[in-house]
FIDO-586679 format. One line per field, with one value per residue: residue in three letters; x, y, z of N, C-alpha, C in turn. Coordinates in pm, 1 decimal. Atoms other than C-alpha are relative to their C-alpha. Example, Ala and Ser with C-alpha at 12.3 -4.5 7.8 and 13.67 -1.06 7.14 Angstrom:
BEGIN
rest	(ALA, SER)
n_px	(89.0, -82.0)
n_py	(-119.0, -119.0)
n_pz	(0.0, -6.0)
ca_px	(1230.0, 1367.0)
ca_py	(-450.0, -106.0)
ca_pz	(780.0, 714.0)
c_px	(90.0, -77.0)
c_py	(120.0, 109.0)
c_pz	(0.0, 73.0)
//
This chain:
BEGIN
rest	(MET, THR, GLN, LEU, GLY, LEU, PRO, ARG, PRO, GLY, LYS, ALA, LEU, THR, GLY, LEU, MET, LEU, ALA, ILE, ALA, GLY, LEU, TRP, LEU, MET, PHE, ALA, VAL, GLY, LEU, ASN, TRP, GLY, GLY, ALA, PRO, SER, SER, VAL, PHE, TYR, ALA, LEU, THR, GLY, ASP, THR, ARG, ALA, ILE, LEU, HIS, GLY, GLU, LEU, TRP, ARG, LEU, VAL, THR, ALA, PRO, LEU, ILE, HIS, ALA, PRO, GLY, ASP, VAL, GLY, HIS, LEU, VAL, ALA, VAL, ILE, LEU, GLY, LEU, TYR, PHE, LEU, GLY, SER, SER, LEU, GLU, GLY, HIS, TRP, GLY, GLY, ALA, ARG, PHE, LEU, ARG, PHE, VAL, GLY, PHE, SER, ALA, LEU, GLY, GLY, PHE, VAL, LEU, GLN, MET, LEU, VAL, GLU, LEU, ALA, LEU, PRO, ALA, SER, VAL, ALA, THR, ARG, LEU, VAL, GLY, ALA, HIS, TRP, TYR, GLY, LEU, MET, PRO, ALA, VAL, ASP, ALA, ILE, ALA, ILE, ALA, TRP, ALA, LEU, SER, PHE, ARG, GLY, GLN, VAL, VAL, ARG, LEU, PHE, MET, VAL, LEU, PRO, VAL, THR, SER, GLY, VAL, LEU, ILE, VAL, ILE, VAL, ILE, GLY, TYR, ASN, VAL, ALA, GLN, LEU, VAL, LEU, GLY, GLU, GLN, GLN, GLU, ALA, GLY, LEU, VAL, ALA, PRO, PHE, GLY, ALA, MET, LEU, PHE, GLY, TRP, LEU, LEU, GLY, GLY, SER, THR, PRO, SER, PRO, LEU, ARG, LYS, ALA, TRP, LEU, ARG, LEU, ARG, LEU, ALA, GLN, LEU, ASP, THR, GLU, ALA, ARG, ARG, ASP, SER, ALA, ARG, ARG, LYS, ARG, ARG, ASN, PRO, GLY, GLY, LEU, ARG, VAL, ILE, PRO, GLY, GLY, ARG, ALA, ASP, ASP, ASP, ASP, ASP, GLY, LYS, GLY, PRO, ASP, GLY, ARG, TRP, LEU, ASN)
n_px	(-117.6, -75.7, -168.5, -23.0, -121.6, -78.8, -42.4, -134.5, -50.1, -129.3, -103.2, 9.6, 56.0, -80.5, -98.5, 73.3, 1.9, -120.6, -62.4, 30.2, -93.2, -155.2, -13.2, 36.1, -101.5, -103.6, 53.5, 32.4, -146.2, -92.9, 67.6, 1.9, -131.0, -134.0, -27.4, 15.3, 62.6, 121.1, 22.0, 2.3, 127.5, 92.5, -72.6, 48.5, 190.7, 44.7, 28.6, 61.5, -71.0, -169.8, 24.8, 21.0, -98.1, -70.0, -71.3, 88.1, -66.5, 132.8, 132.0, -51.7, -33.0, 76.8, 63.9, -34.7, -47.4, 137.0, 37.3, -75.5, 43.2, 142.8, 24.3, 172.8, 37.1, -74.8, 78.5, 144.1, -21.0, -62.9, 124.1, 92.5, -43.4, -3.4, 132.4, 63.0, -59.8, -8.9, 122.1, -1.0, -159.8, 21.6, 83.5, -20.8, -171.0, -106.3, -48.4, 121.8, 21.6, -93.9, 18.8, 161.4, -47.1, -95.4, 50.6, 118.2, -59.8, -6.1, 106.7, 22.9, -60.1, -14.4, 141.8, 4.5, -86.4, 126.2, 60.1, -72.3, -4.8, 141.1, 16.1, -106.0, -114.2, 49.0, 92.2, -117.8, -64.0, 120.4, 28.8, -127.6, -78.6, -142.9, -35.8, 72.2, -158.7, 63.0, 68.0, 159.3, 93.0, -45.3, 79.2, 129.3, 40.6, 9.0, 133.1, 70.5, -42.7, 31.8, 133.5, 25.2, -87.8, 55.3, 102.3, 78.0, -76.3, -8.5, -150.9, -23.0, -80.1, -78.5, 75.5, 90.8, 149.5, 58.1, 39.7, 22.9, -33.8, 126.7, 32.1, -165.4, 18.5, 61.0, -111.3, -49.9, 35.4, 20.2, -98.8, -64.1, 76.1, 22.3, -143.6, 0.3, 92.5, -68.5, -144.6, -114.8, -134.6, 8.6, -113.0, -24.9, 92.3, 125.0, 59.2, -52.1, 93.4, 101.8, -84.9, -21.3, 95.4, 39.1, -157.2, 26.2, 107.4, -47.3, -95.2, 77.3, 102.8, 13.4, -90.6, -113.3, 38.2, 54.8, -76.0, -65.9, 108.2, 31.2, -114.4, 53.8, 154.3, -85.5, -64.7, 98.7, 76.7, -74.8, 39.3, 79.6, 37.5, -99.6, 53.3, 125.9, -69.5, -33.1, 121.0, 22.2, -77.5, 9.7, 115.9, 8.0, -101.8, 45.1, 157.8, 120.5, 3.7, -84.0, -110.9, -62.9, 39.2, -129.7, 15.1, -49.2, 52.7, -46.8, -75.5, 68.3, 147.7, 56.3, 97.9, -30.5, 106.9, -102.6, 57.7, 98.6, 31.1, 23.5, -83.7, -140.3, -43.5)
n_py	(-75.5, 66.2, -30.3, -68.4, -47.7, 92.6, -1.8, -2.0, 73.1, -51.6, 65.9, 149.0, 77.4, -15.5, 115.6, 138.3, 58.8, 12.0, 128.5, 92.5, -40.0, 80.1, 142.1, 87.5, -57.3, 128.5, 147.9, 5.9, -11.9, 73.3, 146.2, -40.3, -44.3, 7.2, 153.0, 83.2, 104.0, -95.1, 52.0, -119.3, -148.2, 39.2, 10.2, -110.3, -15.9, 91.6, 128.1, 84.8, 122.8, 4.9, -100.4, 118.6, 35.1, -115.5, -85.3, -101.3, -161.5, -20.0, -89.2, -103.7, -46.6, 106.8, -132.3, -108.3, 0.2, -8.7, 80.3, -109.2, 18.0, -88.0, -175.4, -58.0, 8.1, -112.8, -156.4, 33.5, -43.6, -114.6, -130.4, 62.2, -77.5, -165.8, -120.9, -15.9, -5.0, -140.0, -90.1, 81.3, -52.0, -145.4, 6.0, 70.5, 14.9, 127.6, 98.2, 148.2, 41.9, 109.5, 115.0, 40.0, 14.5, 134.6, 119.7, 85.5, 105.9, 97.5, 93.3, 61.9, 132.9, 99.6, -1.9, 90.8, 123.9, 106.9, 84.3, 94.7, 114.0, 63.8, 74.2, 151.6, -47.2, -5.5, -159.2, -128.4, -49.1, -99.1, -148.3, -67.7, 60.1, 6.7, -97.4, -126.6, -103.9, -118.6, -67.0, -38.4, 41.8, -148.2, -108.5, 13.0, -55.8, -124.3, -30.5, 42.7, -76.6, -117.9, -53.5, 32.5, -128.7, -99.2, 46.2, -133.7, -91.1, 79.7, 6.8, -10.8, 75.0, -36.9, -158.8, 31.7, 12.9, -28.2, 111.4, -57.2, 132.3, 133.9, 99.7, 55.2, 119.5, 52.7, 32.5, 58.3, 160.4, 85.0, 38.1, 132.8, 92.2, 37.7, 114.5, 142.6, 65.9, 52.6, 97.1, -49.3, 11.0, -175.8, 1.1, -6.2, 75.2, -14.8, -0.5, -94.2, -131.4, -38.9, -28.6, -134.9, -118.4, 18.7, -78.1, -133.6, -77.0, 3.0, -96.9, -139.4, -47.4, -157.1, -72.1, 116.1, 123.3, 109.9, 48.9, -79.6, 1.3, 119.8, -31.3, -113.1, 63.8, 148.8, -63.9, -55.6, 69.1, 26.5, -66.8, 34.0, 150.2, -20.6, -99.8, 47.6, 94.7, -90.5, -82.8, 123.4, 27.9, -133.6, -10.4, 69.3, -40.7, -71.4, 65.5, -1.7, -111.3, -74.6, -146.2, -58.8, -164.6, -93.2, -10.6, -93.9, -33.3, -119.7, -19.8, 91.0, -24.2, 72.6, 141.1, 173.7, 40.3, -2.1, -106.9, 72.2, -9.0, 189.4, 21.9, 29.5, 94.2)
n_pz	(11.8, 78.2, -61.7, 153.2, -14.4, -14.2, -145.9, -70.7, -111.5, -148.1, -7.6, -61.1, 152.7, 115.9, -8.7, 34.9, 144.7, 57.2, -47.2, 137.4, 128.3, 17.4, -20.5, 112.3, 86.3, -42.8, 1.6, 157.4, 81.1, -42.4, 70.9, 146.0, 85.6, -80.3, 2.0, -120.9, -34.7, -54.3, -86.1, -70.0, 9.8, -103.9, -153.4, -65.2, 34.8, -84.1, 18.2, -121.3, -68.8, -59.7, -87.0, -105.1, -4.5, -11.7, 119.2, -30.3, 94.0, 125.7, -48.1, 36.3, 147.0, 125.1, 68.1, 47.9, 146.3, 72.6, 44.1, 71.6, 155.9, 31.0, -67.0, -30.4, -153.1, -50.5, 42.7, -43.2, -149.8, 12.0, 38.2, -149.8, -107.7, 32.0, 11.6, -117.9, -138.4, -29.3, -104.8, -115.0, -43.8, -83.0, -54.6, -96.6, -6.8, 56.8, -42.7, -4.4, 163.2, 12.7, -115.3, 62.0, 136.7, -21.6, -66.9, 107.7, 86.7, -46.5, -6.6, 76.1, 67.0, -111.3, -22.0, 77.2, -8.3, -86.4, 121.4, 92.4, -119.4, -77.5, 100.5, 75.4, 111.4, 112.5, 20.6, -3.4, 155.1, 68.3, -94.7, -22.2, 64.9, -65.1, -42.4, 22.1, -42.3, 40.2, -102.8, 55.0, -74.0, -56.3, 86.5, -38.2, -131.4, 13.5, 63.0, -72.1, -59.0, 95.1, 4.4, -138.6, -79.8, 88.6, 55.2, 71.0, 156.7, 144.1, 52.1, 129.6, 9.6, 111.1, 46.8, 81.9, -74.3, -134.9, -69.5, -138.3, -101.0, 17.7, 126.6, -36.1, -108.7, 58.0, 104.8, -73.6, -25.0, 136.7, 83.4, -45.1, -5.3, 122.5, 18.3, -69.6, 57.9, 85.5, 14.0, 107.6, -118.8, -39.7, -67.5, -174.5, -22.7, 14.3, -137.1, -59.4, 31.7, -109.1, -106.7, -10.6, -17.7, -137.7, -105.0, -8.0, -98.8, -174.5, -51.3, 66.4, 27.4, -84.8, -69.4, -27.0, 94.4, -49.8, -77.2, -142.9, -66.0, -62.0, -107.3, -137.9, -116.0, -75.3, -106.4, -78.3, -56.8, -109.5, -77.8, -87.0, -66.2, -117.1, -95.4, -124.5, -131.8, -124.4, -73.5, -104.6, -114.5, -126.6, -42.3, -73.0, -131.8, -151.1, 5.0, -91.2, -11.7, -120.7, 40.5, -100.6, -55.0, -74.1, -181.1, -89.2, -81.3, 8.0, -143.7, -138.3, -11.8, 101.4, -46.3, 55.9, 116.9, 94.8, 74.4, 28.0, -71.7, -42.3, -41.2, 43.6, -48.7)
ca_px	(-1288.2, -1077.3, -669.7, -558.8, -188.6, 86.1, 175.3, 490.7, 627.1, 820.1, 1139.2, 1047.0, 827.4, 1090.2, 1350.4, 1147.1, 1104.6, 1472.4, 1571.3, 1334.5, 1442.3, 1796.4, 1765.4, 1570.7, 1838.2, 2088.7, 1961.1, 1847.2, 2192.7, 2381.6, 2154.9, 2088.7, 2415.5, 2695.6, 2631.4, 2551.8, 2362.5, 1983.3, 2044.5, 2165.6, 1830.7, 1605.8, 1843.3, 1653.5, 1277.7, 1079.1, 1025.4, 811.3, 1007.8, 1363.7, 1216.5, 1112.7, 1442.9, 1583.2, 1654.8, 1410.0, 1626.0, 1359.1, 1083.9, 1260.1, 1439.9, 1130.3, 906.9, 1158.1, 1277.5, 1074.4, 1071.1, 1427.6, 1268.7, 959.5, 953.8, 588.6, 575.8, 830.9, 654.7, 317.7, 466.8, 641.8, 299.2, 101.3, 340.5, 362.5, 0.2, -132.6, 118.8, 218.0, -107.7, -79.1, 295.3, 194.2, -91.6, 53.6, 417.7, 738.2, 790.4, 430.1, 421.6, 708.8, 621.3, 252.4, 464.2, 682.6, 416.1, 176.0, 402.4, 517.9, 189.6, 68.6, 330.0, 342.2, -51.5, 29.1, 261.4, 1.2, -226.7, 28.4, 98.2, -245.8, -343.7, -292.9, 25.5, -216.7, -410.7, -84.1, 86.2, -186.0, -207.2, 170.8, 441.9, 814.0, 935.3, 718.5, 897.1, 752.6, 550.8, 253.5, 62.9, 192.4, 49.9, -281.2, -301.4, -206.5, -490.8, -696.6, -559.7, -608.7, -960.1, -1035.4, -815.6, -986.4, -1337.3, -1524.1, -1237.7, -1152.8, -802.2, -699.0, -509.7, -219.1, -368.7, -631.8, -877.3, -1091.7, -1158.2, -1359.8, -1235.5, -1552.5, -1508.5, -1099.7, -1175.6, -1412.3, -1104.6, -888.3, -1054.1, -1201.2, -917.5, -749.2, -1060.4, -1085.5, -665.6, -757.9, -1041.6, -838.2, -549.0, -324.2, 32.3, 111.8, 501.7, 407.1, 139.8, -231.2, -295.8, -74.8, -257.1, -546.2, -302.1, -181.8, -509.5, -645.8, -275.5, -418.2, -750.2, -611.2, -306.8, -462.3, -806.8, -815.0, -644.0, -571.4, -592.9, -839.5, -596.5, -476.7, -796.2, -861.0, -529.5, -679.0, -1037.0, -836.4, -603.8, -913.0, -1097.4, -783.1, -783.2, -1100.3, -1097.8, -784.3, -970.4, -1253.6, -1007.4, -836.3, -1199.2, -1263.3, -999.7, -999.6, -1382.7, -1271.0, -972.7, -1266.0, -1541.9, -1743.6, -1707.2, -1484.1, -1286.0, -1067.9, -1178.2, -916.9, -877.9, -681.7, -692.4, -565.0, -593.3, -725.1, -1073.0, -1103.3, -1436.3, -1281.9, -1532.8, -1484.5, -1627.8, -1934.3, -1978.1, -1924.2, -1679.0, -1350.1, -1175.6)
ca_py	(1963.7, 1843.0, 1792.6, 1989.3, 2085.0, 1852.8, 1726.3, 1831.8, 1557.4, 1594.6, 1442.9, 1123.4, 1043.6, 1160.9, 944.9, 635.2, 662.3, 752.3, 437.9, 232.0, 378.3, 319.8, -14.2, -131.3, 78.3, -170.0, -466.4, -392.7, -278.1, -530.9, -856.8, -706.6, -575.6, -629.8, -1042.9, -1078.1, -1363.9, -1354.6, -1533.3, -1196.3, -1008.0, -1351.5, -1360.9, -1019.8, -1123.4, -1299.4, -1664.2, -1831.4, -2141.7, -1956.8, -1689.6, -1981.4, -2070.3, -1731.6, -1522.6, -1264.6, -962.5, -1070.5, -922.0, -587.4, -597.8, -809.3, -425.8, -241.0, -420.5, -446.0, -666.6, -535.0, -657.5, -431.8, -61.7, -86.0, -235.3, 25.5, 332.2, 158.3, 224.1, 520.8, 713.0, 520.8, 686.6, 1056.9, 1119.0, 983.5, 948.7, 1305.2, 1430.5, 1174.6, 1272.4, 1646.8, 1535.2, 1334.8, 1421.3, 1196.3, 1011.7, 843.3, 824.2, 603.5, 425.6, 366.0, 272.8, -8.4, -163.3, -235.9, -370.4, -579.2, -663.7, -764.7, -1008.3, -1153.5, -1186.4, -1380.0, -1615.3, -1726.5, -1823.2, -1972.8, -2202.4, -2250.9, -2348.8, -2681.4, -2633.4, -2694.9, -2362.3, -2170.6, -2184.0, -1991.2, -1741.6, -1709.2, -1733.0, -1885.4, -1536.1, -1175.0, -877.3, -514.3, -232.9, -226.3, -398.6, -48.2, 168.4, -16.1, 50.2, 414.4, 432.0, 283.3, 514.0, 839.6, 800.2, 739.3, 1047.4, 1243.2, 1200.3, 1381.2, 1490.9, 1391.5, 1321.2, 1378.1, 1056.1, 1096.0, 1464.6, 1311.1, 1115.8, 1240.3, 993.6, 1060.8, 885.3, 611.2, 548.0, 495.6, 243.3, 105.6, 54.7, -76.7, -354.7, -414.6, -455.5, -699.4, -922.6, -945.9, -1067.7, -1310.3, -1432.3, -1445.2, -1630.8, -1412.2, -1434.7, -1042.6, -999.9, -921.7, -1215.0, -1220.7, -1223.3, -962.4, -657.5, -755.9, -763.1, -448.2, -254.0, -406.8, -246.6, 75.9, 112.2, 0.9, 232.5, 533.2, 522.9, 843.1, 1061.9, 903.4, 538.4, 301.9, 135.0, 364.6, 450.2, 84.8, 119.7, 456.8, 278.3, -35.9, 183.2, 398.3, 119.8, -54.4, 285.1, 275.2, -63.3, 19.6, 368.2, 164.9, -94.7, 195.3, 328.0, 2.5, -36.8, 286.7, 229.3, -121.4, 55.8, 168.3, -108.8, -5.3, 320.7, 421.6, 731.0, 862.2, 1175.5, 1408.7, 1292.5, 1370.8, 1557.3, 1961.8, 2060.2, 1971.9, 2150.4, 1914.2, 1681.1, 1381.7, 1391.5, 1400.7, 1713.0, 1514.5, 1519.1, 1119.0, 1020.2, 960.9, 625.4)
ca_pz	(-1298.3, -1594.1, -1525.8, -1825.6, -1932.7, -1871.1, -1544.7, -1328.8, -1144.5, -824.0, -776.0, -612.9, -969.6, -1176.9, -1007.3, -1025.2, -1408.7, -1467.7, -1246.5, -1485.3, -1780.8, -1722.0, -1620.4, -1919.1, -2108.2, -1921.7, -1981.6, -2343.0, -2460.4, -2243.5, -2401.9, -2758.3, -2840.9, -2551.6, -2565.5, -2207.2, -2094.4, -2046.4, -1734.7, -1587.4, -1647.6, -1496.4, -1178.5, -1133.5, -1219.6, -974.2, -946.4, -660.6, -600.6, -583.1, -374.3, -144.7, -156.1, -14.1, -342.8, -134.7, -377.2, -646.2, -451.1, -474.9, -844.5, -1008.8, -1046.7, -1131.5, -1442.8, -1747.3, -2055.2, -2243.2, -2604.2, -2576.2, -2545.6, -2514.2, -2189.4, -2090.4, -2242.7, -2098.5, -1723.5, -1795.5, -1929.3, -1621.5, -1405.9, -1573.8, -1618.0, -1294.0, -1043.5, -1067.7, -884.9, -665.6, -566.8, -522.6, -327.2, -115.8, -99.6, -255.0, 33.7, 86.4, -318.2, -280.3, 9.2, -184.4, -522.0, -356.5, -122.1, -402.2, -617.3, -362.0, -221.3, -538.7, -642.5, -270.9, -320.4, -653.4, -526.7, -257.3, -526.4, -713.0, -422.6, -347.7, -685.2, -889.9, -1111.1, -1416.6, -1329.8, -1202.7, -1513.7, -1679.6, -1437.5, -1335.5, -1561.5, -1468.4, -1430.2, -1349.0, -1320.9, -1420.1, -1238.4, -1467.9, -1138.2, -945.7, -1214.4, -1165.1, -813.6, -901.2, -1128.4, -837.7, -619.2, -861.3, -914.5, -531.5, -407.0, -708.7, -737.0, -960.7, -1197.1, -1530.6, -1682.6, -2021.4, -2067.9, -2296.6, -2358.4, -2554.5, -2381.5, -2105.3, -1858.7, -1516.8, -1211.8, -1204.7, -1559.0, -1501.9, -1204.5, -1447.9, -1746.9, -1513.0, -1377.9, -1706.2, -1878.4, -1631.8, -1604.2, -1969.3, -1984.4, -1700.5, -1907.2, -2178.6, -2032.1, -2218.2, -1989.1, -1902.4, -1798.5, -1412.8, -1454.0, -1431.3, -1051.0, -942.2, -1089.7, -880.9, -580.0, -642.2, -688.8, -321.9, -181.9, -357.6, -204.8, 135.8, 118.1, -101.5, -125.3, 79.1, 299.8, 568.8, 389.9, 453.8, 606.3, 871.0, 923.3, 1035.4, 1235.5, 1435.0, 1523.6, 1642.3, 1864.3, 1958.5, 2068.7, 2266.7, 2431.9, 2551.8, 2668.5, 2895.9, 3021.2, 3150.0, 3317.5, 3497.3, 3573.9, 3732.7, 3919.8, 4080.9, 4179.3, 4341.2, 4594.2, 4836.9, 4791.4, 5101.9, 5076.3, 5421.8, 5438.0, 5710.1, 5923.6, 6124.7, 6486.2, 6791.8, 7046.8, 6962.0, 7348.4, 7682.5, 7617.1, 7307.6, 7415.4, 7214.3, 6929.9, 6585.0, 6334.8, 6274.8, 6627.7, 6694.9, 6960.7, 6853.7, 6937.0)
c_px	(71.4, 178.9, 57.2, 146.0, 98.5, 59.5, 148.0, -10.1, 101.8, 133.7, -17.2, -50.5, 116.6, 149.8, 6.5, -6.1, 113.0, 60.0, -60.7, 27.2, 119.2, 26.3, -22.1, 65.2, 153.2, 30.9, -7.6, 167.2, 97.1, -53.8, 21.2, 118.5, 123.8, 15.9, -42.1, -89.1, -146.6, -6.6, -12.6, -93.3, -84.8, 64.7, -91.2, -150.0, -94.4, -55.0, -33.1, 118.5, 220.0, -15.8, -16.0, 109.5, 134.2, 36.2, -112.8, 61.7, -115.3, -123.4, 30.5, 35.0, -105.7, -69.9, 92.9, 101.2, -120.9, 104.1, 144.7, -0.8, -95.4, 32.7, -125.2, -68.0, 103.7, -73.3, -147.4, -14.8, 29.9, -117.8, -104.5, 67.0, -5.5, -163.5, -100.3, 40.1, 63.3, -95.8, 20.0, 142.0, -22.9, -122.5, 58.7, 156.4, 84.6, 0.2, -143.7, -17.1, 95.7, -25.9, -101.3, 45.1, 38.9, -156.3, -104.9, 39.3, 39.6, -134.7, -54.9, 27.7, 45.5, -162.9, 9.2, 79.2, -88.9, -87.9, 61.5, 20.0, -97.6, -75.3, 30.5, 102.1, -83.4, -70.0, 121.8, 85.0, -32.3, 24.4, 161.4, 116.1, 107.8, 65.2, -87.4, 73.7, -153.1, -84.9, -103.8, -108.5, 17.7, -95.2, -152.4, -43.6, 9.4, -134.0, -115.6, 4.4, -39.3, -135.2, -36.6, 2.7, -90.6, -148.8, -57.1, 80.8, 27.9, 153.9, 5.9, 127.9, 77.9, -50.8, -123.1, -133.9, -53.0, -75.0, -4.5, 53.4, -90.8, 32.1, 175.0, 13.2, -57.6, 124.7, 99.1, -5.5, -55.8, 79.2, 88.1, -39.1, 12.1, 186.8, -14.6, -78.4, 57.8, 103.5, 112.2, 128.5, 64.8, 184.4, 2.1, -115.3, -181.7, -86.1, 64.4, -39.1, -87.6, 21.5, -15.2, -122.9, -78.1, 76.2, -57.2, -130.5, 51.8, 134.1, 1.5, -124.1, -53.5, 123.1, -32.3, -62.8, -96.0, 80.3, 47.6, -155.8, -52.2, 64.0, -83.4, -116.7, 37.0, 79.4, -118.5, -87.5, 46.3, 29.1, -104.0, -10.0, 73.7, -57.6, -79.0, 73.4, 41.1, -115.1, -42.6, 64.0, 10.7, -120.6, 65.3, 113.1, -86.2, -148.1, -88.3, 12.6, 67.0, 74.3, 56.0, -38.5, 157.6, -29.8, 104.4, -50.5, 78.5, 26.4, -81.8, -173.4, -87.6, -108.3, 52.4, -72.3, 46.3, -87.1, -144.9, -83.7, -4.2, 101.6, 106.2, 76.3, 174.8)
c_py	(-72.2, 50.7, 63.7, 36.9, -149.8, -49.0, 49.4, -102.9, 65.5, -104.9, -111.4, -55.8, -27.2, -87.3, -139.6, -28.6, 68.1, -121.5, -134.7, 17.6, -78.4, -115.3, -80.2, 77.5, -78.7, -83.4, -39.9, -4.5, -117.1, -153.0, 18.4, 21.6, -35.5, -167.7, -59.2, -114.4, 10.4, -59.7, 121.4, 86.9, -124.5, -1.6, 76.1, -25.1, -75.9, -109.8, -53.5, -77.1, 53.6, 116.4, -79.1, -32.8, 84.9, 66.2, 106.7, 131.1, 15.9, 70.1, 132.9, 11.0, -20.4, 143.9, 77.8, -14.9, -46.5, -80.4, 79.5, -31.5, 10.6, 106.1, 3.1, -31.0, 104.9, 106.4, 13.1, 57.1, 156.0, 111.5, -35.1, 116.9, 153.0, 45.0, -26.8, -12.4, 185.3, 90.5, -35.6, 68.4, 158.8, -9.4, -44.0, -11.6, -154.5, -118.5, -112.1, -11.7, -145.9, -111.9, -92.1, -121.2, -160.8, -78.7, -46.8, -68.3, -117.0, -123.8, -73.3, -125.7, -123.6, -85.1, -127.5, -135.5, -128.9, -53.5, -82.1, -86.3, -73.0, -92.2, -132.3, 45.0, -8.8, 148.6, 139.8, 4.3, 24.8, 84.4, 52.9, -16.5, -34.9, 114.7, 119.5, 79.1, 138.5, 76.9, 66.0, -36.3, 141.5, 68.0, -31.0, 75.4, 175.8, 79.0, 14.5, 113.7, 190.1, 3.0, 0.1, 111.4, 155.0, -4.4, 126.4, 83.3, -71.6, 51.6, -18.0, -149.5, -21.9, 111.2, -32.0, -56.1, 19.9, -100.2, 52.4, -99.4, -131.0, -44.8, -79.4, -129.8, -89.8, -79.9, -97.3, -129.4, -104.8, -76.6, -121.3, -135.8, -74.4, -106.8, -138.5, -97.1, -56.9, -121.7, 18.9, 16.2, 147.8, -44.9, -16.3, -137.6, 38.1, 58.0, 106.1, 150.8, -25.1, 26.9, 128.7, 130.7, -64.6, 79.8, 182.0, 71.3, 2.9, 126.5, 147.5, 9.8, 167.9, 71.0, 28.1, -118.5, -51.1, -72.2, 49.5, 29.9, -140.9, -2.6, 104.0, -69.6, -123.4, 75.1, 82.0, -81.5, -99.5, 144.6, 17.8, -92.8, 42.2, 162.0, -69.0, -110.8, 82.5, 59.5, -129.4, 11.3, 87.9, -22.7, -139.5, 16.8, 14.2, -79.1, 49.2, 129.2, 129.8, 106.0, 3.1, 141.4, 14.2, -51.9, -2.1, 85.3, 155.2, 20.9, -61.9, 19.7, -102.0, -121.7, -119.6, -48.9, 66.1, 157.3, -48.8, -19.8, -153.9, -4.6, -82.5, -102.0, -20.0)
c_pz	(-73.3, 25.3, -129.7, 31.6, 44.0, 120.7, -6.9, 90.9, 68.9, -41.2, 54.1, -105.0, -70.3, 25.3, -30.3, -180.4, -49.4, 3.8, -112.3, -85.4, -42.2, 46.5, -100.9, -93.4, 0.4, -71.3, -201.7, -81.2, 26.0, -72.5, -120.8, -32.2, 106.2, -43.2, 118.1, 23.2, 83.3, 167.9, 116.2, 36.3, 109.9, 93.5, 73.8, 36.7, 115.8, -31.2, 147.5, 72.1, 76.2, 83.9, 107.3, 63.5, 43.9, -60.0, 37.6, -109.2, -106.9, 14.5, -1.1, -143.1, -87.1, -65.2, -53.7, -148.2, -110.7, -149.4, -156.0, -221.1, -34.3, 59.7, 26.6, 115.3, 74.8, 1.1, 72.9, 107.6, -2.1, 12.0, 109.0, 118.4, 8.3, 29.4, 122.4, 114.9, 19.6, 99.9, 127.6, 83.8, 80.4, 99.9, 146.5, 67.3, -78.2, 97.0, 10.1, -131.1, 2.4, 58.1, -77.8, -131.5, 55.7, 116.1, -104.4, -97.6, 98.1, 60.6, -115.4, -70.9, 90.4, 9.6, -147.4, 41.1, 88.7, -52.7, -76.4, 80.0, 27.3, -96.1, -62.9, -77.4, -145.5, -37.1, 12.3, -97.2, -42.2, 48.1, 18.9, -55.2, 71.7, 55.5, -9.2, 57.1, -66.2, 70.4, -64.8, 153.7, 88.0, -56.0, 3.1, 101.4, -1.2, -56.9, 125.3, 105.6, -26.0, 43.9, 164.1, 73.4, -78.2, -33.1, -48.6, -113.7, -61.4, -23.5, -123.2, -36.7, -134.1, -81.8, -110.2, 38.9, 128.5, 29.1, 164.8, 73.4, 19.9, -112.9, -26.1, 91.6, -108.3, -131.6, 33.4, 12.7, -146.5, -58.1, 63.8, -1.7, -127.5, -16.2, 92.7, -55.4, -106.1, -24.5, -60.8, 119.6, -55.4, 99.9, 157.0, 51.6, 14.1, 172.1, 56.4, 7.0, 101.5, 160.4, 75.3, 37.6, 115.6, 47.5, -63.2, 37.2, 102.0, 35.6, -92.7, -97.3, 96.9, 112.5, 149.2, -53.6, 60.9, 122.4, 175.3, 39.3, 92.5, 115.6, 131.6, 79.5, 86.7, 137.6, 100.2, 77.3, 121.1, 130.2, 89.6, 104.0, 97.1, 118.9, 95.1, 76.6, 90.6, 71.3, 126.2, 100.6, 109.4, 79.5, 115.8, 96.4, 64.6, -34.6, 109.0, 60.2, 132.7, -43.4, 168.3, 34.3, 81.8, 161.1, 77.5, 84.8, 0.0, 146.5, 104.6, -30.9, -154.9, 75.8, -96.2, -137.8, -92.3, -77.6, -11.4, 117.4, 79.1, 70.9, -107.3, 48.4, -60.8)
//
């Protein structure tokens, strides 16, 4: 099935796109025309060393800002959100969609930080810039989630290029691998897209998501274990099979025997 016509984004996606565009416009005007220092912008970007020193807000603000001197970066993000995010928002609902975008972006950047810390500085500086920012890793995650959620469907990217779900996965992964091989530094870094795509699969690969399925299987196994333990405890309460039989003498004619004909002590 081919997705035709212009998508209709819901309130969550519309609000996200407006917020991103509004922040870009604010910094573009402030830095390019208002004489604001660039340090204002870089104070909100991702910076591994600064985050490790307590500037945790950068993990939240970094995905929302985009290069004020490059409109192409913003346009690519907005188009990716619009053409692929609209379907996911309609399928999941606005709340799950926003959670997905947030966790994918955060997961991608956190994984990138860990890789940067683990690798030698000579390699890490080529993979991760001094400042990283932008929502493009989350857009890659959205593409993976869309392809896995709408298997067999075709989307016309930018209303021109028909792409099947399988081909879309190949394009997204292949593009990021090519960027990694070429070593071309990106605004978000070269590692974050792969982390975000991993979270895109974990959080959006199906409904329920693979991560939730794993949690449900783990919880079911825990409940089964608890049920077996309870059953074993109940069996241990009377290991000899002993039981209490009614006793006492109801009247003078009672011969002192129980229901089974045995004498009662």
